[in-house]
C-alpha positions in Angstrom: 83.3 122.2 120.2 80.3 120.4 119.0 80.9 117.6 117.4 79.2 116.8 113.8 76.8 114.3 113.9 78.3 110.9 112.8 77.9 107.0 113.1 79.8 104.1 114.7 79.9 101.3 111.8 81.5 97.8 113.7 81.2 100.0 117.0 79.8 100.3 120.1 78.0 103.5 121.1 80.0 104.8 123.4 83.0 103.8 121.4 85.6 106.4 119.5 84.1 107.6 116.6 84.4 106.0 113.2 82.8 107.1 109.8 80.9 110.2 109.6 77.8 110.8 107.9 77.3 114.1 105.7 75.7 116.3 108.6 76.4 119.0 110.2 76.2 120.6 113.7 73.2 123.4 113.1 75.1 125.8 115.9 78.7 125.2 114.3 76.9 126.3 110.9 75.4 129.6 112.4 78.3 130.4 113.8 81.0 130.0 111.5 77.9 131.8 108.6 77.7 135.3 110.6 81.8 134.9 110.9 81.8 134.6 107.1 79.2 137.2 106.4 81.4 139.4 108.1 84.6 138.7 106.4 82.3 139.7 103.2 81.1 142.4 104.4 85.6 143.4 105.6 85.8 142.8 102.2 84.0 144.7 100.3 81.3 142.2 98.9 78.0 142.8 99.4 76.4 139.5 101.0 72.9 140.5 100.3 73.4 140.3 96.4 72.1 137.0 94.7 75.0 135.2 94.5 76.0 135.2 97.8 72.9 134.6 99.4 73.7 131.1 100.4 77.5 131.7 100.6 78.4 131.7 104.2 76.1 128.8 105.2 77.8 127.1 102.4 81.2 127.9 103.7 80.4 127.1 107.3 79.4 123.3 105.6 82.4 123.3 103.7 84.9 123.8 106.7 82.7 121.6 108.7 83.9 118.7 106.0 87.1 119.7 105.2 87.9 119.5 108.8 85.5 115.9 109.9 89.0 114.3 110.6 88.9 115.5 113.9 86.2 113.4 115.4 87.5 110.0 113.3 89.3 107.8 115.3 92.0 105.9 113.0 92.7 103.4 115.6 89.2 102.8 115.4 89.2 102.4 111.2 92.3 100.0 111.4 91.7 97.9 114.4 87.9 97.1 112.3 89.5 94.9 109.8 92.1 93.6 111.4 92.8 90.0 110.3 95.9 87.0 111.3 98.0 86.2 108.1 101.4 84.5 107.5 102.6 87.0 105.1 105.4 88.4 105.8 106.2 90.2 102.4 105.8 94.3 101.7 101.9 95.4 101.4 101.7 98.6 99.2 98.9 101.1 98.4 99.8 104.0 96.5 98.0 106.8 95.1 95.9 107.1 97.2 94.3 110.6 96.5 94.7 113.6 98.7 92.7 116.7 99.5 93.6 118.6 102.8 93.9 122.5 104.0 97.1 124.4 105.0 97.0 125.6 108.6 98.8 128.5 107.8 96.9 130.0 105.3 94.1 127.8 105.3 94.0 126.9 101.4 93.9 123.5 99.8 96.9 121.5 99.0 96.2 118.0 97.0 98.0 115.4 95.9 98.9 111.5 96.0 99.8 109.1 99.4 102.1 105.8 98.8 101.5 104.0 101.7 103.3 99.9 102.3 103.8 97.9 105.5 106.0 94.7 105.7 103.8 92.4 108.2 104.1 90.8 111.4 100.9 88.5 112.1 98.2 90.8 110.9 97.1 92.4 107.9 94.6 95.5 108.0 91.8 95.5 105.2 92.7 97.3 102.0 90.5 100.2 102.3 91.6 101.4 105.5 94.4 102.6 104.8 93.3 105.3 102.5 90.4 106.0 105.0 93.1 106.6 107.9 94.7 108.8 105.0 91.5 110.9 104.8 91.8 110.9 108.7 94.3 113.1 109.1 94.1 115.0 105.5 90.4 116.5 106.3 92.2 118.3 109.2 94.1 121.2 109.5 97.9 120.4 108.6 101.1 120.5 107.6 102.3 117.8 105.1 105.8 116.6 107.3 103.3 116.2 109.6 100.8 114.6 107.9 102.9 112.1 106.7 104.3 111.0 110.3 100.9 110.6 111.7 99.4 108.5 108.7 103.0 106.1 109.4 102.5 106.4 113.7 98.8 105.3 113.3 99.5 102.2 111.3 102.8 101.4 113.3 101.0 102.0 116.3 97.8 99.4 115.8 99.8 96.7 113.3 102.8 96.8 114.8 104.5 95.8 111.4 108.0 95.2 110.2 107.8 98.7 109.3 105.6 100.9 107.8 106.7 103.9 105.0 104.5 107.1 103.6 105.7 109.0 100.8 103.1 111.9 100.4 103.9 114.0 97.1 101.7 117.0 96.9 100.4 120.6 95.4 99.8 124.1 97.9 97.9 126.6 96.2 99.4 128.8 99.7 102.6 128.7 97.4 100.7 128.5 93.9 98.3 131.4 94.3 99.9 133.8 96.5 103.1 134.3 98.3 106.0 132.5 96.1 103.1 131.8 92.7 105.4 128.6 91.6 102.6 126.5 89.6 104.8 123.7 89.0 106.7 122.9 91.9 105.3 119.6 94.0 106.2 119.0 97.9 107.7 115.2 98.8 108.1 114.3 102.4 108.6 110.4 103.8 108.5 108.8 107.0 110.4 105.5 107.3 110.5 103.3 110.3 111.8 99.7 110.9 112.2 98.1 107.7 112.3 100.6 105.5 114.8 102.0 106.9 117.1 100.4 105.5 118.5 101.1 101.8 117.6 97.7 99.9 113.9 97.7 101.8 113.2 101.3 101.0 115.0 101.3 97.6 112.3 98.0 96.7 109.2 101.0 98.1 110.0 104.2 95.8 110.7 101.3 93.1 106.6 100.1 93.8 105.4 104.1 93.5 107.0 105.0 90.5 104.3 106.1 87.6 103.3 103.2 85.3 103.0 104.6 82.4 
């Protein structure tokens, strides 16, 4: 599969990818556009009418952006901002906006991720945690796997005393079709290390409660 054009910040040219530019592979754009054109015709639309003339290309670029997480390495992102620090209390980054695509219908699901870890000699730059969330969200996903992937990436690089992740999301595949339930939320969690213990887990859950 051709890769998007990217740039690696703070890494060697042959190192795993870190961060993408908003550029698109011409071959992928052309190929997807052809298929979108055919889909529009199969649905009874006229791709040559004014409003749809550029739709296939727009869709092709949109899907490349919405799935660009396949071309990023969460380990490189975390390793780019690791610091030795004698801090052993819980660090929480909450209310991280999250947008992803359900792999069953390729419809969006969206919500928030809450991430915490207890350091063991190393901390990571705070902005890297939302970036890791985006790496996994910008792929075809199920919420359950997304939650585990975020936890595991942080655990593998930081090797902390524990990691906790909670994801709360609404799924358009359930809101717009199927069950058509408009006000339902799905909550998933993944815990490791100290967060398996009830008291630590309870502290984390208290800290991520809404502020209002």
